[in-house]
N, C-alpha and C positions, 0 to 999 in steps of 0.2 A: 521404448518406454511405453508400457501399456497403461492406458487411462480409460478403463471400461465405462465409467459414468460420464466421461468427457467434461470434467469440472476443472481441468488444468492441473490436477495433482496426480502424479503417477500412482498406480495401484499400490505399490510397495510402501508408499508414504501415506496413503489415504486412510485415515481413521474411520471414515464413513464412505465406503466404496460404492454406495448406491444412491447418491444424492440425486435429486430431481434435476433433469437437464436444464441448464441456464440459470440455476440458483447460485447466488454468491456464496462462496465458501472461504474459510480461512486457509492459511498455508498448510494446514494438516488435513484439508479436505472435508472439514465438518461444516454443515449448514450453520448459518449465523442466526441466533435467536437471543440477543443480549438481554431482552426484558423477560425471558423465560416464560412466555405465555403460550408456548407450543405452536406459534405461528411464525414461520420463517420471516426474518426481518424484511427481506426483499419483497416477499409476497404481501406482508403487512403494509409496507410502504406503498405498494401499488394500490392496494385496496383503499387505504386512507386517501391517497391522491385522487383516485377515481371516484370513490363513493362517499368520502368523508369530508374532511376539513377543506376550507378554501385553499386552492392550490397556490395562491399568491402569498399566503401567510405561513410562516414557519413558527411553530410554538417553541417556547423555551425547552420543552421536553425533547422535541425533535432535534433542535440544535445541539442539545447535550448528548443525545444518542449519536449524532454524526461526529461530534468531537470525540466521543469514546471509541468509535470505530477507527477514526484516524489515529488516535493515541494508542490504540490496541494493536497497531501494525497491520490492520486490514486494508489500508490504502498504501500501496507502494509502487515503485517503478523499478523494473529489472534491467540488467545490463549483460551484454555478452562478455566473455572472458577477456580481461585486460582492456576493456573499453570504458569510456566515460560518457558516451552518448547513449541515452535510453534506447532499448529495442523498440521497434515500430509498434509491436503488439502490446507494449506495456505503458504507453504514454497516457493511458486513461487515469493513472494515479496522479500525474501532474495536472491533468484537466480537472480532476476532482478537487484537488487542493486549490487550484486557480479559482474555480467557481465558489468554493467555500470562502476564500479570502475576499473575493469580490462582494459576497453577501454579508460578510462579517468584517466591516472595515476597521474595527478596533482590535481584531485578533492579529497575532503574529504566529510564526511557525518556526520550529526547529526543523531543518532539513538534515537528516542523519544518513550518512553514507556508510556502506558496508562492503566488504570484500570477502572472497573465499580464502582458504588457507594456503593455496598454492603460491609459491614465491616467498620472498623474504618479508618478514613482518613490517619492517620499516617501509618497504615499497608499498605494501598493502595499506598501511596507514595513509600514505600519500594518495594512493588510488581511491580509497574510500572518501577522502576529503574532496578529491577532484570530481568524483561522481556527484557529491552534494553541491559543489560549486556549479557544475553543469546544469543541474536542475534549478538552482537559484537563478542562474542567468536566463533560463527559459521563462521563469516567472517574472523576472524584471522586464524582459522584452515584451511580455504580455501585459505590462502596466502595473505590476505590484511594486510598491515602494521598497527599496533596498532595506530600509530600517525595520521592516516587518519580517525579514528573513534572516535566520541565523543558521550558519553552516556548522555541522559537527561531523568530523571524520571518526567513526568508531573503529576503523581498522578491520581486523579479521573477525568473522563470525564463525565460531567453532562449534556451533550447535548441530551441525550435520556431519555425516560420515565423509571424511576427507577423500576417501578412495572412490566415492560415487560421483561421477560427472553430473548426473541428474540432480543429486542433492546439492551439489555446489552451485548449480544454476539458481537455486532458490535463495541463496544468501548473497548473491551479487545484486545488491539492490540499494534503493534509497527509501527510507521510511520517514514519517512525519510526526511531529508532536506539536499540537496546538497549545498556545499559551494565552 
């Protein structure tokens, strides 16, 4: 699986195959610029934190931007085939949600599990739910109250080519929706 720009998205799926090294991209390999000001959000965030606003204060606009990133599917956790434990390299999604919930004590979150198309649909419904439950349990162990966490098993994600192993890896995930 060739990934020329090393952004975590294989070249054949990458809509922006020359992103700057280390810049956050969406699942299609495109640099994230939600406010359309032609400054990549990750770079903008660094500049604001380093040279701009007080680091200990989060403005409502910043909080809304973070919420939009989460709800847009940019924060997620991936799983290996037929597994309910997140892969070691993708636990950053859980850490991100954990930090968000700690800083926003009135927020709650839907934890949405997904599976690829391999296997029976009924099994994949259960697997997607179990993935979401697994992430919920991690958040509970980290001190988040159970009442703030809602599990949703979405079952099979059919948005990628079923015959492609690399594409199926992208849909074995848990995403989040802040409420």
